[in-house]
C-alpha positions as CSV (number, residue, x, y, z in Angstrom):
1,M,-191.2,9.5,174.3
2,P,-190.9,12.7,172.3
3,F,-187.5,13.8,171.1
4,S,-186.3,16.8,169.1
5,D,-185.7,17.0,165.4
6,D,-182.0,17.5,166.2
7,D,-182.0,14.3,168.3
8,T,-183.6,12.5,165.4
9,R,-180.9,13.8,163.0
10,K,-178.1,12.9,165.4
11,G,-179.5,9.4,165.9
12,L,-179.7,8.9,162.2
13,L,-176.2,10.1,161.7
14,G,-175.1,7.8,164.5
15,A,-176.7,4.9,162.7
16,G,-174.6,5.7,159.7
17,L,-177.0,7.6,157.4
18,P,-175.5,10.3,155.2
19,E,-176.0,13.8,156.4
20,Q,-178.5,14.8,153.7
21,V,-180.6,11.7,154.3
22,A,-180.7,12.3,158.0
23,V,-181.7,16.0,157.5
24,N,-184.4,15.1,155.0
25,Y,-185.7,12.3,157.3
26,A,-185.8,14.7,160.3
27,E,-187.6,17.3,158.2
28,M,-190.2,14.7,157.1
29,S,-190.7,13.5,160.6
30,A,-191.4,17.1,161.7
31,A,-193.8,17.6,158.8
32,I,-195.7,14.5,159.9
33,R,-195.7,15.5,163.6
34,T,-197.0,19.0,162.9
35,G,-199.6,17.9,160.4
36,I,-198.1,19.8,157.5
37,M,-197.4,16.7,155.5
38,F,-201.0,15.5,155.3
39,S,-202.8,18.9,155.4
40,D,-203.4,19.1,151.7
41,Y,-204.5,15.5,151.5
42,K,-207.0,16.0,154.3
43,K,-208.4,19.0,152.5
44,H,-208.6,17.2,149.1
45,P,-208.9,13.4,149.7
46,V,-208.5,11.3,146.6
47,A,-211.4,9.1,145.5
48,L,-210.3,5.5,145.8
49,S,-211.4,2.9,143.3
50,P,-214.0,0.3,144.5
51,I,-211.9,-2.4,142.8
52,K,-209.9,-4.5,145.3
53,L,-206.4,-5.5,144.5
54,A,-207.2,-9.2,144.7
55,D,-210.0,-8.7,142.1
56,F,-207.7,-6.7,139.8
57,A,-205.0,-9.4,140.1
58,K,-207.4,-12.1,138.9
59,E,-208.5,-10.1,136.0
60,F,-204.9,-9.0,135.1
61,A,-203.6,-12.6,135.4
62,A,-206.3,-13.8,133.0
63,A,-205.6,-11.0,130.5
64,Y,-201.8,-11.6,130.8
65,A,-202.3,-15.3,130.2
66,K,-204.1,-14.6,126.9
67,A,-201.4,-12.2,125.7
């Protein structure tokens, strides 16, 4: 169910968040919803490493154990 940015802000304030945090969160929500937040990323996607975290963790643990 869609709700306005002002409703978002009011809800966050009602939950006890500080005014500036609520305003920033509502602004971020609007940027995500409108596509602004990810527009540059979609134009210029980053190249991800082929190394998986689990593989790195094993290599790191072995190197750390030797240090």
